C-alpha positions, 0 to 999 in steps of 0.5 A: 777069089772070094773069102766068106764064112761057111754055110750049111750047104758048103759042108759036102765041099768042105768035107771033100777038101778035108778028105783030100788034105787029111784035115780034121773033120771032127765036130764040123760046123759050117759057119766056123769055117772061113772059106776061099771059093773060086767060081762057087768051088771051095778051094781052101778052108780054115777054122779055129776050134774053141773048146774048154777055153783053148783055141786050136787052129785046125781043118786048114787046107787048100786044094793041091791045084790052087796051092802056091797062089797065096790062098792059104796065107790070105785065109790065115791073115783074114781068120787071125784078124777076126779071131783075135783072142789069144793064145791060139795053138796048132799042130803041124808037120815040122816042114810047115814051121816057116809058113806058120812063123810068118804069122807069129806062131812059134814052137811050143814045148809039147810037155807044157801044152794045155791038157786037151792039146797034149791029148790031141798031140798024142793022137796026131803023133800016133796017127802020122807016126808011120809016115816018119814026119815030125809033128810039132806044136806051135803057139801064137800069143 
């Protein structure tokens, strides 16, 4: 497995992966992504979006056939090593809490999130409300 920063010609594969894993596709800039590739096929990606002084981990996913191989964990470790400015926020399904806990993320009260993330929380909550899975906000300080 090779890990590297994305390039412009990676965007079609990144978009395909994000479509499959229902990842955030807004404001895509290839070099914001840390990607995992296997024989030139992108099998995982992750990025931290920085806007209005806030950092949010978004667009994180691994192809289903490559899960349970520690690719997601490797992407997370490598990204957090490079992107060391804190805090970093994320929104996820409650059943992923333990995964993010291992990297130091803890649940954050949705009422005390930065204003921009509160809006994002409401957007994500309404987007996924029909599947009856709890959405949580997490923070790495």
